[in-house]
Biopython code that builds the backbone (N, CA, C, O; Angstrom):
import numpy as np
from Bio.PDB.StructureBuilder import StructureBuilder

atoms = [
    (1, "MET", "N", (0.834, -1.188, 0.000)),
    (1, "MET", "CA", (0.000, 0.000, 0.000)),
    (1, "MET", "C", (0.870, 1.240, 0.000)),
    (1, "MET", "O", (1.928, 1.285, 0.629)),
    (2, "SER", "N", (0.418, 2.202, -0.691)),
    (2, "SER", "CA", (1.130, 3.464, -0.775)),
    (2, "SER", "C", (0.716, 4.360, 0.384)),
    (2, "SER", "O", (-0.442, 4.367, 0.801)),
    (3, "GLU", "N", (1.682, 5.112, 0.895)),
    (3, "GLU", "CA", (1.387, 6.024, 1.992)),
    (3, "GLU", "C", (0.873, 7.362, 1.487)),
    (3, "GLU", "O", (0.463, 8.213, 2.276)),
    (4, "HIS", "N", (0.894, 7.542, 0.210)),
    (4, "HIS", "CA", (0.469, 8.807, -0.361)),
    (4, "HIS", "C", (-1.035, 8.792, -0.604)),
    (4, "HIS", "O", (-1.628, 7.750, -0.883)),
    (5, "GLY", "N", (-1.637, 9.975, -0.492)),
    (5, "GLY", "CA", (-3.064, 10.123, -0.768)),
    (5, "GLY", "C", (-3.306, 10.233, -2.257)),
    (5, "GLY", "O", (-2.433, 9.914, -3.064)),
    (6, "PRO", "N", (-4.482, 10.680, -2.614)),
    (6, "PRO", "CA", (-4.776, 10.851, -4.039)),
    (6, "PRO", "C", (-3.845, 11.879, -4.667)),
    (6, "PRO", "O", (-3.424, 12.837, -4.019)),
    (7, "LYS", "N", (-3.543, 11.667, -5.902)),
    (7, "LYS", "CA", (-2.617, 12.564, -6.588)),
    (7, "LYS", "C", (-3.263, 13.928, -6.772)),
    (7, "LYS", "O", (-4.418, 14.032, -7.184)),
    (8, "ASP", "N", (-2.508, 14.967, -6.462)),
    (8, "ASP", "CA", (-3.014, 16.321, -6.610)),
    (8, "ASP", "C", (-2.986, 16.784, -8.055)),
    (8, "ASP", "O", (-3.688, 17.728, -8.420)),
    (9, "ASP", "N", (-2.181, 16.128, -8.882)),
    (9, "ASP", "CA", (-2.052, 16.583, -10.263)),
    (9, "ASP", "C", (-3.077, 15.937, -11.198)),
    (9, "ASP", "O", (-3.083, 16.232, -12.393)),
    (10, "VAL", "N", (-3.941, 15.064, -10.680)),
    (10, "VAL", "CA", (-4.964, 14.436, -11.495)),
    (10, "VAL", "C", (-6.122, 15.427, -11.642)),
    (10, "VAL", "O", (-6.670, 15.923, -10.658)),
    (11, "LYS", "N", (-6.474, 15.696, -12.896)),
    (11, "LYS", "CA", (-7.541, 16.645, -13.157)),
    (11, "LYS", "C", (-8.782, 15.909, -13.629)),
    (11, "LYS", "O", (-8.702, 14.921, -14.359)),
    (12, "GLY", "N", (-9.920, 16.407, -13.202)),
    (12, "GLY", "CA", (-11.192, 15.848, -13.633)),
    (12, "GLY", "C", (-11.647, 16.481, -14.936)),
    (12, "GLY", "O", (-11.028, 17.413, -15.449)),
    (13, "ILE", "N", (-12.728, 15.959, -15.447)),
    (13, "ILE", "CA", (-13.223, 16.430, -16.735)),
    (13, "ILE", "C", (-13.711, 17.883, -16.659)),
    (13, "ILE", "O", (-13.626, 18.610, -17.650)),
    (14, "PHE", "N", (-14.211, 18.308, -15.514)),
    (14, "PHE", "CA", (-14.745, 19.658, -15.390)),
    (14, "PHE", "C", (-13.729, 20.654, -14.836)),
    (14, "PHE", "O", (-14.088, 21.792, -14.534)),
    (15, "ASP", "N", (-12.478, 20.248, -14.698)),
    (15, "ASP", "CA", (-11.422, 21.190, -14.312)),
    (15, "ASP", "C", (-10.981, 22.045, -15.496)),
    (15, "ASP", "O", (-10.357, 23.091, -15.316)),
    (16, "ASN", "N", (-11.304, 21.604, -16.689)),
    (16, "ASN", "CA", (-10.978, 22.353, -17.892)),
    (16, "ASN", "C", (-12.142, 23.300, -18.203)),
    (16, "ASN", "O", (-13.258, 22.832, -18.432)),
    (17, "PRO", "N", (-11.912, 24.625, -18.216)),
    (17, "PRO", "CA", (-12.999, 25.581, -18.482)),
    (17, "PRO", "C", (-13.680, 25.351, -19.831)),
    (17, "PRO", "O", (-14.859, 25.668, -19.987)),
    (18, "ARG", "N", (-12.958, 24.809, -20.797)),
    (18, "ARG", "CA", (-13.560, 24.535, -22.105)),
    (18, "ARG", "C", (-14.670, 23.498, -21.981)),
    (18, "ARG", "O", (-15.711, 23.628, -22.626)),
    (19, "ASN", "N", (-14.462, 22.467, -21.158)),
    (19, "ASN", "CA", (-15.479, 21.440, -20.962)),
    (19, "ASN", "C", (-16.694, 21.997, -20.220)),
    (19, "ASN", "O", (-17.830, 21.623, -20.515)),
    (20, "VAL", "N", (-16.457, 22.881, -19.266)),
    (20, "VAL", "CA", (-17.553, 23.499, -18.525)),
    (20, "VAL", "C", (-18.405, 24.348, -19.469)),
    (20, "VAL", "O", (-19.634, 24.293, -19.422)),
    (21, "ASN", "N", (-17.750, 25.130, -20.322)),
    (21, "ASN", "CA", (-18.480, 25.954, -21.283)),
    (21, "ASN", "C", (-19.251, 25.087, -22.274)),
    (21, "ASN", "O", (-20.377, 25.424, -22.642)),
    (22, "LEU", "N", (-18.664, 23.987, -22.706)),
    (22, "LEU", "CA", (-19.350, 23.082, -23.625)),
    (22, "LEU", "C", (-20.611, 22.514, -22.985)),
    (22, "LEU", "O", (-21.659, 22.449, -23.627)),
    (23, "LEU", "N", (-20.514, 22.110, -21.742)),
    (23, "LEU", "CA", (-21.671, 21.580, -21.036)),
    (23, "LEU", "C", (-22.739, 22.659, -20.851)),
    (23, "LEU", "O", (-23.928, 22.398, -21.031)),
    (24, "LYS", "N", (-22.310, 23.866, -20.492)),
    (24, "LYS", "CA", (-23.246, 24.966, -20.257)),
    (24, "LYS", "C", (-24.004, 25.313, -21.536)),
    (24, "LYS", "O", (-25.225, 25.461, -21.508)),
    (25, "TYR", "N", (-23.295, 25.444, -22.655)),
    (25, "TYR", "CA", (-23.953, 25.797, -23.909)),
    (25, "TYR", "C", (-24.791, 24.648, -24.457)),
    (25, "TYR", "O", (-25.782, 24.885, -25.148)),
    (26, "SER", "N", (-24.416, 23.425, -24.163)),
    (26, "SER", "CA", (-25.240, 22.281, -24.549)),
    (26, "SER", "C", (-26.563, 22.293, -23.793)),
    (26, "SER", "O", (-27.612, 21.984, -24.359)),
    (27, "LEU", "N", (-26.509, 22.647, -22.525)),
    (27, "LEU", "CA", (-27.730, 22.761, -21.730)),
    (27, "LEU", "C", (-28.621, 23.879, -22.262)),
    (27, "LEU", "O", (-29.832, 23.699, -22.394)),
    (28, "TYR", "N", (-28.030, 25.030, -22.567)),
    (28, "TYR", "CA", (-28.800, 26.139, -23.140)),
    (28, "TYR", "C", (-29.457, 25.726, -24.446)),
    (28, "TYR", "O", (-30.631, 26.022, -24.669)),
    (29, "ALA", "N", (-28.716, 25.047, -25.312)),
    (29, "ALA", "CA", (-29.241, 24.630, -26.611)),
    (29, "ALA", "C", (-30.387, 23.630, -26.447)),
    (29, "ALA", "O", (-31.391, 23.713, -27.155)),
    (30, "SER", "N", (-30.239, 22.687, -25.516)),
    (30, "SER", "CA", (-31.307, 21.708, -25.319)),
    (30, "SER", "C", (-32.561, 22.367, -24.746)),
    (30, "SER", "O", (-33.673, 21.990, -25.117)),
    (31, "CYS", "N", (-32.405, 23.332, -23.860)),
    (31, "CYS", "CA", (-33.566, 24.067, -23.336)),
    (31, "CYS", "C", (-34.254, 24.846, -24.451)),
    (31, "CYS", "O", (-35.483, 24.882, -24.514)),
    (32, "LEU", "N", (-33.484, 25.460, -25.320)),
    (32, "LEU", "CA", (-34.041, 26.207, -26.439)),
    (32, "LEU", "C", (-34.782, 25.283, -27.407)),
    (32, "LEU", "O", (-35.861, 25.625, -27.890)),
    (33, "LEU", "N", (-34.208, 24.121, -27.688)),
    (33, "LEU", "CA", (-34.866, 23.173, -28.581)),
    (33, "LEU", "C", (-36.180, 22.660, -28.007)),
    (33, "LEU", "O", (-37.156, 22.499, -28.740)),
    (34, "VAL", "N", (-36.211, 22.406, -26.718)),
    (34, "VAL", "CA", (-37.450, 21.952, -26.087)),
    (34, "VAL", "C", (-38.488, 23.070, -26.096)),
    (34, "VAL", "O", (-39.671, 22.807, -26.310)),
    (35, "ALA", "N", (-38.063, 24.317, -25.866)),
    (35, "ALA", "CA", (-38.989, 25.446, -25.903)),
    (35, "ALA", "C", (-39.557, 25.643, -27.300)),
    (35, "ALA", "O", (-40.741, 25.947, -27.446)),
    (36, "ILE", "N", (-38.737, 25.475, -28.321)),
    (36, "ILE", "CA", (-39.211, 25.597, -29.703)),
    (36, "ILE", "C", (-40.164, 24.447, -30.036)),
    (36, "ILE", "O", (-41.179, 24.654, -30.701)),
    (37, "ALA", "N", (-39.841, 23.248, -29.579)),
    (37, "ALA", "CA", (-40.701, 22.089, -29.845)),
    (37, "ALA", "C", (-42.066, 22.247, -29.189)),
    (37, "ALA", "O", (-43.044, 21.665, -29.658)),
    (38, "ASP", "N", (-42.147, 23.018, -28.121)),
    (38, "ASP", "CA", (-43.411, 23.232, -27.421)),
    (38, "ASP", "C", (-44.438, 23.921, -28.320)),
    (38, "ASP", "O", (-45.640, 23.740, -28.123)),
    (39, "PHE", "N", (-43.996, 24.696, -29.291)),
    (39, "PHE", "CA", (-44.911, 25.375, -30.196)),
    (39, "PHE", "C", (-45.551, 24.412, -31.205)),
    (39, "PHE", "O", (-46.578, 24.743, -31.798)),
    (40, "PHE", "N", (-44.969, 23.240, -31.406)),
    (40, "PHE", "CA", (-45.448, 22.295, -32.407)),
    (40, "PHE", "C", (-46.186, 21.096, -31.805)),
    (40, "PHE", "O", (-46.655, 20.231, -32.545)),
    (41, "VAL", "N", (-46.295, 21.035, -30.494)),
    (41, "VAL", "CA", (-46.933, 19.903, -29.827)),
    (41, "VAL", "C", (-48.244, 20.378, -29.205)),
    (41, "VAL", "O", (-48.285, 21.401, -28.521)),
    (42, "ASP", "N", (-49.314, 19.623, -29.452)),
    (42, "ASP", "CA", (-50.603, 19.943, -28.853)),
    (42, "ASP", "C", (-50.647, 19.328, -27.459)),
    (42, "ASP", "O", (-50.612, 18.106, -27.313)),
    (43, "GLY", "N", (-50.722, 20.174, -26.438)),
    (43, "GLY", "CA", (-50.614, 19.695, -25.068)),
    (43, "GLY", "C", (-51.915, 19.358, -24.387)),
    (43, "GLY", "O", (-51.886, 18.867, -23.259)),
    (44, "HIS", "N", (-53.064, 19.594, -25.009)),
    (44, "HIS", "CA", (-54.379, 19.366, -24.415)),
    (44, "HIS", "C", (-54.486, 20.037, -23.043)),
    (44, "HIS", "O", (-54.637, 19.352, -22.032)),
    (45, "PRO", "N", (-54.411, 21.364, -23.000)),
    (45, "PRO", "CA", (-54.446, 22.061, -21.708)),
    (45, "PRO", "C", (-55.815, 21.945, -21.034)),
    (45, "PRO", "O", (-56.851, 21.933, -21.699)),
    (46, "TYR", "N", (-55.799, 21.863, -19.731)),
    (46, "TYR", "CA", (-57.025, 21.805, -18.946)),
    (46, "TYR", "C", (-57.400, 23.203, -18.470)),
    (46, "TYR", "O", (-58.567, 23.591, -18.528)),
    (47, "PHE", "N", (-56.404, 23.962, -17.998)),
    (47, "PHE", "CA", (-56.624, 25.336, -17.564)),
    (47, "PHE", "C", (-56.156, 26.294, -18.653)),
    (47, "PHE", "O", (-55.317, 25.941, -19.482)),
    (48, "ASP", "N", (-56.700, 27.503, -18.646)),
    (48, "ASP", "CA", (-56.334, 28.489, -19.664)),
    (48, "ASP", "C", (-54.873, 28.897, -19.579)),
    (48, "ASP", "O", (-54.253, 29.185, -20.603)),
    (49, "ILE", "N", (-54.318, 28.926, -18.389)),
    (49, "ILE", "CA", (-52.923, 29.362, -18.242)),
    (49, "ILE", "C", (-51.959, 28.374, -18.896)),
    (49, "ILE", "O", (-50.843, 28.741, -19.265)),
    (50, "GLU", "N", (-52.390, 27.128, -19.035)),
    (50, "GLU", "CA", (-51.534, 26.121, -19.670)),
    (50, "GLU", "C", (-51.388, 26.348, -21.170)),
    (50, "GLU", "O", (-50.524, 25.740, -21.802)),
    (51, "LYS", "N", (-52.213, 27.208, -21.746)),
    (51, "LYS", "CA", (-52.119, 27.527, -23.171)),
    (51, "LYS", "C", (-50.962, 28.479, -23.462)),
    (51, "LYS", "O", (-50.571, 28.645, -24.617)),
    (52, "PHE", "N", (-50.418, 29.101, -22.431)),
    (52, "PHE", "CA", (-49.283, 30.014, -22.586)),
    (52, "PHE", "C", (-48.072, 29.235, -23.087)),
    (52, "PHE", "O", (-47.745, 28.183, -22.536)),
    (53, "PRO", "N", (-47.396, 29.741, -24.136)),
    (53, "PRO", "CA", (-46.226, 29.015, -24.656)),
    (53, "PRO", "C", (-45.147, 28.832, -23.582)),
    (53, "PRO", "O", (-44.923, 29.728, -22.768)),
    (54, "VAL", "N", (-44.505, 27.717, -23.581)),
    (54, "VAL", "CA", (-43.454, 27.294, -22.640)),
    (54, "VAL", "C", (-43.882, 27.443, -21.171)),
    (54, "VAL", "O", (-43.058, 27.704, -20.295)),
    (55, "PHE", "N", (-45.184, 27.271, -20.923)),
    (55, "PHE", "CA", (-45.702, 27.380, -19.559)),
    (55, "PHE", "C", (-45.040, 26.378, -18.625)),
    (55, "PHE", "O", (-44.636, 26.727, -17.516)),
    (56, "TYR", "N", (-44.931, 25.149, -19.069)),
    (56, "TYR", "CA", (-44.414, 24.105, -18.179)),
    (56, "TYR", "C", (-42.936, 24.308, -17.845)),
    (56, "TYR", "O", (-42.504, 23.998, -16.734)),
    (57, "GLY", "N", (-42.178, 24.814, -18.776)),
    (57, "GLY", "CA", (-40.772, 25.113, -18.494)),
    (57, "GLY", "C", (-40.629, 26.246, -17.486)),
    (57, "GLY", "O", (-39.828, 26.165, -16.554)),
    (58, "LEU", "N", (-41.414, 27.302, -17.681)),
    (58, "LEU", "CA", (-41.382, 28.418, -16.728)),
    (58, "LEU", "C", (-41.890, 27.993, -15.361)),
    (58, "LEU", "O", (-41.304, 28.346, -14.338)),
    (59, "TYR", "N", (-42.974, 27.241, -15.343)),
    (59, "TYR", "CA", (-43.537, 26.767, -14.088)),
    (59, "TYR", "C", (-42.532, 25.887, -13.339)),
    (59, "TYR", "O", (-42.371, 26.017, -12.126)),
    (60, "GLY", "N", (-41.868, 25.004, -14.059)),
    (60, "GLY", "CA", (-40.867, 24.138, -13.438)),
    (60, "GLY", "C", (-39.694, 24.925, -12.882)),
    (60, "GLY", "O", (-39.217, 24.635, -11.785)),
    (61, "GLY", "N", (-39.222, 25.922, -13.629)),
    (61, "GLY", "CA", (-38.111, 26.745, -13.148)),
    (61, "GLY", "C", (-38.472, 27.559, -11.919)),
    (61, "GLY", "O", (-37.690, 27.661, -10.973)),
    (62, "ILE", "N", (-39.665, 28.136, -11.943)),
    (62, "ILE", "CA", (-40.115, 28.939, -10.796)),
    (62, "ILE", "C", (-40.306, 28.056, -9.561)),
    (62, "ILE", "O", (-39.916, 28.441, -8.459)),
    (63, "MET", "N", (-40.901, 26.880, -9.740)),
    (63, "MET", "CA", (-41.119, 25.989, -8.599)),
    (63, "MET", "C", (-39.800, 25.428, -8.055)),
    (63, "MET", "O", (-39.671, 25.203, -6.852)),
    (64, "CYS", "N", (-38.839, 25.208, -8.926)),
    (64, "CYS", "CA", (-37.524, 24.755, -8.477)),
    (64, "CYS", "C", (-36.871, 25.820, -7.599)),
    (64, "CYS", "O", (-36.318, 25.509, -6.544)),
    (65, "ALA", "N", (-36.937, 27.063, -8.034)),
    (65, "ALA", "CA", (-36.391, 28.157, -7.237)),
    (65, "ALA", "C", (-37.154, 28.295, -5.922)),
    (65, "ALA", "O", (-36.555, 28.571, -4.882)),
    (66, "ALA", "N", (-38.473, 28.104, -5.964)),
    (66, "ALA", "CA", (-39.279, 28.191, -4.738)),
    (66, "ALA", "C", (-38.897, 27.085, -3.754)),
    (66, "ALA", "O", (-38.862, 27.318, -2.545)),
    (67, "LEU", "N", (-38.613, 25.898, -4.257)),
    (67, "LEU", "CA", (-38.192, 24.808, -3.376)),
    (67, "LEU", "C", (-36.852, 25.109, -2.701)),
    (67, "LEU", "O", (-36.661, 24.798, -1.526)),
    (68, "VAL", "N", (-35.940, 25.707, -3.438)),
    (68, "VAL", "CA", (-34.642, 26.066, -2.857)),
    (68, "VAL", "C", (-34.830, 27.109, -1.769)),
    (68, "VAL", "O", (-34.229, 27.002, -0.699)),
    (69, "ILE", "N", (-35.650, 28.110, -2.026)),
    (69, "ILE", "CA", (-35.908, 29.158, -1.031)),
    (69, "ILE", "C", (-36.615, 28.569, 0.187)),
    (69, "ILE", "O", (-36.284, 28.911, 1.322)),
    (70, "ALA", "N", (-37.590, 27.682, -0.045)),
    (70, "ALA", "CA", (-38.288, 27.039, 1.074)),
    (70, "ALA", "C", (-37.333, 26.186, 1.898)),
    (70, "ALA", "O", (-37.444, 26.144, 3.123)),
    (71, "ALA", "N", (-36.401, 25.511, 1.245)),
    (71, "ALA", "CA", (-35.428, 24.686, 1.974)),
    (71, "ALA", "C", (-34.519, 25.552, 2.840)),
    (71, "ALA", "O", (-34.136, 25.146, 3.938)),
    (72, "LYS", "N", (-34.173, 26.743, 2.352)),
    (72, "LYS", "CA", (-33.355, 27.638, 3.169)),
    (72, "LYS", "C", (-34.107, 28.059, 4.431)),
    (72, "LYS", "O", (-33.530, 28.118, 5.517)),
    (73, "TRP", "N", (-35.407, 28.353, 4.277)),
    (73, "TRP", "CA", (-36.212, 28.727, 5.451)),
    (73, "TRP", "C", (-36.406, 27.535, 6.391)),
    (73, "TRP", "O", (-36.359, 27.690, 7.611)),
    (74, "MET", "N", (-36.624, 26.354, 5.825)),
    (74, "MET", "CA", (-36.810, 25.162, 6.658)),
    (74, "MET", "C", (-35.550, 24.823, 7.432)),
    (74, "MET", "O", (-35.627, 24.291, 8.540)),
    (75, "ARG", "N", (-34.402, 25.120, 6.869)),
    (75, "ARG", "CA", (-33.131, 24.843, 7.541)),
    (75, "ARG", "C", (-33.060, 25.598, 8.863)),
    (75, "ARG", "O", (-32.530, 25.082, 9.848)),
    (76, "ILE", "N", (-33.589, 26.810, 8.887)),
    (76, "ILE", "CA", (-33.591, 27.602, 10.116)),
    (76, "ILE", "C", (-34.419, 26.903, 11.193)),
    (76, "ILE", "O", (-34.055, 26.914, 12.368)),
    (77, "ILE", "N", (-35.530, 26.298, 10.788)),
    (77, "ILE", "CA", (-36.430, 25.658, 11.745)),
    (77, "ILE", "C", (-35.881, 24.334, 12.246)),
    (77, "ILE", "O", (-35.929, 24.069, 13.447)),
    (78, "VAL", "N", (-35.362, 23.500, 11.364)),
    (78, "VAL", "CA", (-34.961, 22.146, 11.754)),
    (78, "VAL", "C", (-33.488, 22.009, 12.107)),
    (78, "VAL", "O", (-33.059, 20.933, 12.522)),
    (79, "MET", "N", (-32.706, 23.065, 11.954)),
    (79, "MET", "CA", (-31.276, 22.976, 12.231)),
    (79, "MET", "C", (-31.028, 22.776, 13.734)),
    (79, "MET", "O", (-31.683, 23.397, 14.571)),
    (80, "ARG", "N", (-30.089, 21.917, 14.050)),
    (80, "ARG", "CA", (-29.713, 21.637, 15.436)),
    (80, "ARG", "C", (-28.250, 22.002, 15.637)),
    (80, "ARG", "O", (-27.496, 22.143, 14.675)),
    (81, "ASP", "N", (-27.858, 22.154, 16.892)),
    (81, "ASP", "CA", (-26.469, 22.437, 17.197)),
    (81, "ASP", "C", (-25.595, 21.272, 16.763)),
    (81, "ASP", "O", (-26.067, 20.146, 16.610)),
    (82, "GLU", "N", (-24.324, 21.560, 16.570)),
    (82, "GLU", "CA", (-23.391, 20.542, 16.093)),
    (82, "GLU", "C", (-23.278, 19.376, 17.073)),
    (82, "GLU", "O", (-23.101, 18.233, 16.651)),
    (83, "ASP", "N", (-23.375, 19.644, 18.352)),
    (83, "ASP", "CA", (-23.244, 18.601, 19.369)),
    (83, "ASP", "C", (-24.603, 18.133, 19.897)),
    (83, "ASP", "O", (-24.697, 17.706, 21.048)),
    (84, "TYR", "N", (-25.625, 18.204, 19.099)),
    (84, "TYR", "CA", (-26.995, 17.877, 19.518)),
    (84, "TYR", "C", (-27.110, 16.441, 20.037)),
    (84, "TYR", "O", (-27.734, 16.203, 21.071)),
    (85, "TYR", "N", (-26.510, 15.487, 19.323)),
    (85, "TYR", "CA", (-26.613, 14.088, 19.722)),
    (85, "TYR", "C", (-25.611, 13.709, 20.808)),
    (85, "TYR", "O", (-25.735, 12.640, 21.407)),
    (86, "ASP", "N", (-24.639, 14.548, 21.071)),
    (86, "ASP", "CA", (-23.670, 14.262, 22.125)),
    (86, "ASP", "C", (-24.198, 14.598, 23.513)),
    (86, "ASP", "O", (-23.652, 14.145, 24.519)),
    (87, "ARG", "N", (-25.240, 15.377, 23.561)),
    (87, "ARG", "CA", (-25.810, 15.768, 24.871)),
    (87, "ARG", "C", (-26.683, 14.716, 25.443)),
    (87, "ARG", "O", (-27.232, 14.894, 26.531)),
]
sb = StructureBuilder()
sb.init_structure("model")
sb.init_model(0)
sb.init_chain("A")
sb.init_seg("    ")
for serial, (resi, resn, name, xyz) in enumerate(atoms, 1):
    if name == "N":
        sb.init_residue(resn, " ", resi, " ")
    sb.init_atom(name, np.array(xyz, "f"), 0.0, 1.0, " ", f" {name:<3s}", serial, name[0])
structure = sb.get_structure()
């Protein structure tokens, strides 16, 4: 067995800024393609607001942000001291 830890000179795939940018722009492109495809698909809306173009994408993004904000508030309520179980 080696006494040395993991090598510090080993780089991951996302350590290269070019790969990060490629992933970011690929995500943007896929979101744009799905938004464009929404104009060509009949969604059979039940409520009138669902007729708004890209409604589901906007709704999903807003609800995702709301969940993050709610989790931050919940953390204040359920957070315990670091030594909670030691007492």
